[in-house]
C-alpha positions in Angstrom: 4.4 96.7 73.6 2.1 95.2 70.6 3.0 93.3 67.8 1.9 96.1 64.8 4.2 98.6 67.2 7.1 96.0 67.0 6.2 95.3 63.0 6.7 98.9 62.5 10.2 99.7 64.1 11.1 96.5 62.2 10.1 98.3 59.1 12.0 101.3 60.2 15.0 99.2 60.5 14.9 97.7 57.1 14.5 101.2 55.7 17.6 102.6 57.7 20.0 99.6 56.0 18.2 100.4 53.0 19.6 103.7 52.9 23.1 102.7 54.3 23.6 100.0 51.5 22.0 102.6 48.8 25.1 104.7 50.6 27.9 102.0 50.3 26.6 100.7 46.8 28.9 101.8 44.0 27.4 103.7 41.3 27.8 101.2 37.9 29.9 102.7 35.8 30.0 102.4 31.7 33.8 100.1 31.1 31.2 98.0 34.1 28.3 97.5 32.0 30.1 96.7 29.1 32.4 94.4 30.4 29.1 92.3 32.5 27.5 92.6 29.1 30.4 90.2 27.5 29.8 87.5 30.2 27.5 85.0 30.9 24.4 86.1 32.3 23.9 84.7 35.8 20.9 82.9 36.7 17.5 84.0 36.8 17.2 83.6 40.7 20.5 86.2 41.2 18.9 88.2 38.6 15.3 88.3 40.3 17.7 89.1 44.1 19.8 91.9 42.0 17.0 93.0 40.5 15.1 93.3 44.3 17.9 95.1 45.5 19.1 97.5 42.9 14.9 99.0 42.8 15.5 100.8 45.9 18.7 101.5 45.4 18.2 103.2 41.4 14.9 105.0 43.0 17.3 106.4 46.1 20.2 107.7 43.6 18.0 109.4 41.1 14.9 111.0 42.8 15.4 110.8 46.3 18.7 111.6 47.0 19.0 114.5 44.8 15.5 116.6 46.6 17.0 115.0 50.0 20.9 117.1 49.4 19.3 120.1 48.2 17.1 120.2 51.2 19.6 119.6 53.9 22.3 122.1 52.1 24.7 119.3 51.6 26.4 121.0 48.9 28.6 122.6 51.6 30.1 119.5 52.1 31.2 119.3 48.8 35.2 120.4 48.9 35.1 118.0 52.3 33.4 114.7 50.3 36.0 115.5 47.5 39.0 114.9 49.6 37.1 112.0 50.7 36.0 110.4 47.3 32.2 110.4 48.3 29.5 113.0 47.2 26.8 114.4 48.4 24.2 111.8 47.8 26.6 109.2 49.8 26.4 111.5 52.7 22.4 112.3 52.6 22.3 108.6 52.5 24.2 107.8 55.6 22.5 110.2 57.5 19.3 109.0 56.7 19.9 105.1 57.3 21.9 105.8 60.4 19.1 107.9 61.6 16.4 105.1 61.1 18.7 102.6 62.7 19.3 104.5 65.7 15.5 105.4 65.8 15.2 101.8 66.0 17.9 100.3 68.2 15.7 101.6 71.8 12.7 99.9 70.9 14.0 96.8 69.6 16.0 96.1 73.1 12.3 97.1 74.7 10.8 94.2 72.7 14.2 91.7 74.2 13.3 92.9 77.4 9.7 92.4 77.5 10.1 88.6 76.0 12.5 88.5 79.1 9.7 89.7 81.3 10.2 92.3 82.1 8.2 95.7 82.2 8.9 99.1 80.2 6.7 102.0 79.5 6.1 102.3 75.9 7.1 105.3 75.9 10.7 105.1 77.5 12.1 103.2 74.0 10.3 105.7 71.6 11.7 109.0 73.3 15.3 106.7 73.8 15.3 105.7 70.0 14.1 109.8 68.7 17.3 111.2 70.7 19.9 108.5 69.6 18.5 109.2 65.7 18.7 112.8 65.8 22.3 112.4 67.3 23.1 109.3 65.0 22.1 112.0 62.0 24.9 114.0 62.1 27.6 111.9 63.0 28.4 110.9 59.2 28.9 115.1 59.5 31.7 114.9 61.6 33.1 111.9 60.6 33.3 113.7 56.3 34.9 117.0 58.4 37.3 114.5 60.5 38.6 112.5 57.7 38.5 116.2 55.4 40.7 117.5 57.3 43.5 114.7 57.7 42.9 114.3 54.0 43.8 118.3 53.4 46.6 118.1 55.8 48.2 115.0 53.9 47.4 117.0 50.8 49.6 119.9 51.9 51.9 118.0 53.0 52.4 116.4 49.7 52.1 119.9 47.8 54.9 121.1 49.6 57.0 118.1 48.2 55.3 118.0 45.0 56.5 122.3 45.0 60.0 121.2 45.8 60.4 118.3 42.8 58.5 120.7 40.5 61.6 123.4 41.7 64.0 120.7 40.8 62.8 119.7 37.4 62.8 123.7 36.3 66.1 124.0 37.7 66.9 120.9 34.7 65.9 122.7 32.3 62.4 121.1 32.1 59.3 123.4 30.9 56.3 124.2 32.8 54.2 121.4 31.3 56.8 119.0 31.4 58.3 119.8 35.0 54.9 119.7 36.8 54.8 116.1 34.7 57.6 114.7 35.3 57.3 116.0 39.5 54.2 113.9 39.7 55.4 110.7 39.0 57.7 110.5 41.4 55.5 109.6 44.1 52.9 106.8 44.3 50.7 108.2 47.4 46.6 108.7 46.9 47.9 112.9 46.9 50.2 112.3 44.3 47.3 110.0 42.7 45.2 113.3 43.0 47.7 115.5 41.0 48.4 112.9 38.1 44.6 112.6 38.0 44.7 116.6 37.6 46.8 116.8 35.0 45.2 113.7 33.2 41.9 115.1 33.6 43.8 119.3 31.6 45.3 117.1 29.2 42.6 115.3 27.8 40.9 118.4 28.2 43.1 120.3 25.9 44.1 123.0 28.9 47.4 123.6 29.9 48.6 121.1 32.6 48.7 123.9 35.9 44.4 124.0 35.0 44.3 121.0 36.2 45.8 122.2 39.2 43.9 125.1 39.7 40.4 123.4 39.2 41.8 120.2 42.2 42.7 123.2 44.1 39.2 124.0 44.1 37.4 120.8 45.0 39.5 119.9 47.5 40.2 123.5 49.6 43.8 122.8 49.0 45.2 126.6 48.0 48.9 125.6 47.7 47.9 123.4 44.7 46.5 127.0 43.3 49.6 128.6 44.5 51.5 126.2 42.4 49.6 126.7 39.6 49.8 130.0 38.7 53.2 130.1 40.0 53.9 127.5 36.8 51.5 129.9 34.7 53.9 133.3 35.2 56.8 130.7 34.3 55.2 130.3 30.9 53.9 133.2 30.0 56.7 135.5 31.0 59.9 132.8 30.8 60.5 133.9 34.6 62.8 132.0 36.6 61.0 130.0 39.0 63.1 128.3 41.0 63.9 130.3 43.9 59.7 131.0 43.7 58.5 127.4 44.4 61.6 127.0 46.8 60.8 129.8 48.6 56.7 129.1 48.6 57.7 125.5 49.6 59.9 127.0 52.6 57.0 128.7 54.3 54.9 125.5 53.6 56.9 123.6 55.8 56.9 126.4 58.3 53.0 126.3 58.1 52.8 122.6 58.5 55.6 122.8 61.5 53.2 125.2 63.8 50.2 123.6 62.5 51.6 120.9 64.0 53.2 122.6 67.4 50.0 123.5 67.9 48.5 120.6 67.6 50.9 119.1 69.8 50.1 121.5 72.4 46.7 121.3 72.4 46.6 117.5 72.9 49.3 118.4 75.9 46.9 120.3 77.5 43.8 118.1 77.2 46.3 115.9 79.3 46.0 118.3 82.3 42.3 117.6 83.0 42.7 113.7 83.8 45.8 114.3 85.4 44.7 116.9 87.8 41.6 114.7 88.3 43.7 111.7 89.2 46.1 113.8 92.1 42.8 115.5 93.3 41.5 111.5 93.7 45.1 110.7 95.1 44.5 113.2 97.9 41.3 112.5 98.6 41.6 109.4 99.1 45.2 109.9 101.1 42.9 112.3 103.4 40.2 109.8 104.0 42.3 107.2 104.7 44.0 109.8 107.8 41.2 110.4 109.3 39.9 107.3 109.9 43.3 106.8 111.5 44.6 103.8 109.2 47.4 105.9 107.9 48.9 105.3 112.2 52.1 103.5 112.2 53.0 105.6 108.5 55.8 108.0 107.9 53.7 110.8 106.5 57.4 113.0 106.5 
């Protein structure tokens, strides 16, 4: 492998690492900017290093990422990304970073083997790198879907608890908005943090509290939160007593969650059948092999 090829794959690895950093680099907020402006400025060398790193990250966020998000159709993961606190641009950066890093791994190993004296054809690391990059390109998608499914299940469980709490607040003669606010303050889990944030956003926007829950349900795909919003909207508009309705919806949600958990447990049990069956077959084959060789003579086989 000639030096130019080594430099090319080294550059690919550098680009991949840059994209991965761009995906993990937190976007600056106005609060951080104002806070940083009131502090003593960093040394010139540190500022130059920060500028050197921030320049490609800024180019990625403002120009490359939006175009890549549109080209790859990553907007379809918006609900899943909202549940794991990521953006389509972050997902695009991870996909590109993983692909470039994976593309550079086989050639890098080939260089090490060549330095060790091993003879390796040039095409093998290249082909392996392309295949590995194609696989790594879709790894972030799988990770996002898996994490989103877990977060959505936790959010549904929190919605069931929230329904019960709202029902209790309504039974204590609290108003619709007051019941939602009080119920959201009971727990401190990440799911309840999202609910409180949605209620606060609605309050700051001058909208009813249940509108915030509707927006949260649309963003995350947790329709149970939309059910809470619909029930509270009806109770506020018509003055209907919703204690029984809320409790019934909470019971229905618990049944759904229990059914889903049971199905998941059954699936895991079914997946264990194959390894256990293979272990049994291996044991029988080894026993038969030893019996054929006459090594079980004198043993009680009955």
